[in-house]
C-alpha positions as CSV (number, residue, x, y, z in Angstrom):
1,M,0.0,-0.2,-0.1
2,T,1.4,3.7,-0.2
3,K,2.6,5.4,1.8
4,I,1.0,9.2,2.3
5,T,2.6,12.4,3.7
6,F,1.9,15.3,4.7
7,S,4.6,18.4,4.6
8,Q,5.0,21.0,7.4
9,K,3.2,23.2,4.8
10,A,0.0,20.8,4.1
11,I,-0.5,20.4,7.8
12,D,-1.0,23.9,8.5
13,A,-3.1,24.5,5.6
14,L,-5.4,22.3,6.9
15,I,-5.1,23.8,10.3
16,S,-5.4,27.0,8.7
17,Q,-8.9,26.1,7.0
18,A,-10.4,24.0,10.1
19,K,-9.9,27.4,12.0
20,Y,-11.8,29.6,9.6
21,I,-14.1,26.8,9.7
22,Y,-14.7,27.5,13.3
23,E,-14.5,31.2,12.8
24,L,-17.5,30.7,10.6
25,T,-19.6,28.8,12.0
26,H,-18.6,28.5,16.2
27,S,-18.6,24.7,15.7
28,I,-16.1,22.3,17.0
29,E,-17.9,20.0,15.6
30,K,-17.9,21.4,11.9
31,A,-14.4,21.9,11.6
32,D,-13.3,19.2,13.3
33,N,-15.5,17.1,10.1
34,Y,-14.1,19.4,7.6
35,F,-10.8,18.7,8.5
36,D,-11.6,14.9,8.9
37,E,-12.9,14.6,5.4
38,M,-10.9,16.2,3.5
39,E,-8.2,14.1,5.1
40,D,-10.2,10.9,4.3
41,Y,-10.7,12.1,0.8
42,I,-7.0,12.4,0.2
43,N,-5.9,9.4,1.7
44,Y,-8.4,7.4,-0.2
45,T,-8.1,8.6,-3.4
46,L,-4.6,8.9,-3.8
47,K,-3.8,5.4,-2.6
48,V,-6.3,4.2,-4.9
49,H,-5.7,6.6,-8.1
50,P,-2.4,8.0,-7.4
51,K,-2.1,9.5,-11.1
52,L,-5.8,11.0,-10.3
53,G,-4.6,14.6,-10.4
54,R,-3.2,17.1,-13.5
55,S,0.2,17.0,-13.9
56,A,1.1,20.8,-13.5
57,P,5.2,21.0,-13.8
58,E,4.4,24.8,-13.9
59,L,4.9,24.5,-10.1
60,G,7.4,22.2,-9.7
61,F,9.1,19.2,-10.9
62,G,6.9,16.0,-10.9
63,V,4.3,18.0,-9.5
64,R,0.5,17.1,-9.4
65,K,-2.3,18.9,-8.5
66,L,-5.8,17.3,-7.1
67,V,-8.9,19.2,-7.0
68,Y,-11.6,18.6,-3.7
69,K,-14.5,21.0,-2.7
70,R,-12.6,24.7,-4.4
71,Y,-9.3,23.2,-3.1
72,S,-6.6,22.8,-4.6
73,I,-3.9,19.4,-3.5
74,L,-0.5,19.9,-4.9
75,Y,1.7,16.3,-3.7
76,R,4.5,14.6,-5.8
77,I,4.6,11.3,-6.4
78,T,8.1,9.3,-5.3
79,S,9.2,5.4,-5.3
80,I,8.5,5.3,-1.5
81,E,5.2,7.3,-1.2
82,I,3.3,10.4,-2.4
83,E,4.0,13.7,-0.3
84,I,1.2,16.2,-0.1
85,L,3.4,19.8,-0.7
86,T,0.3,22.0,0.3
87,I,-3.2,22.4,-0.3
88,Y,-5.2,26.1,-0.9
89,K,-8.0,28.0,-1.9
90,Q,-6.3,30.9,-3.7
91,N,-5.7,30.7,-7.3
92,L,-2.1,30.3,-6.9
93,P,0.0,28.4,-4.3
94,S,3.5,29.9,-2.2
95,L,5.3,27.0,-2.7
């Protein structure tokens, strides 16, 4: 089975987005659900279909881009893992 790792930047992005949802809803449950759903989607989708995301060479060598609920997930496939590089909602990420 393919190992999926999250860079610190991707973890920080997920936490930031969950905090934002909490600020909007004042619901820890909704923020936790968002975080869990995004993480589950990434883990399931990329384990089953690692090349589902489009190639995005303009963002770096070997970078692929997967979209989930208006969020872009940038990742790279190596021989030993799939590394989630960052997650963002804006038009362009800061890598």
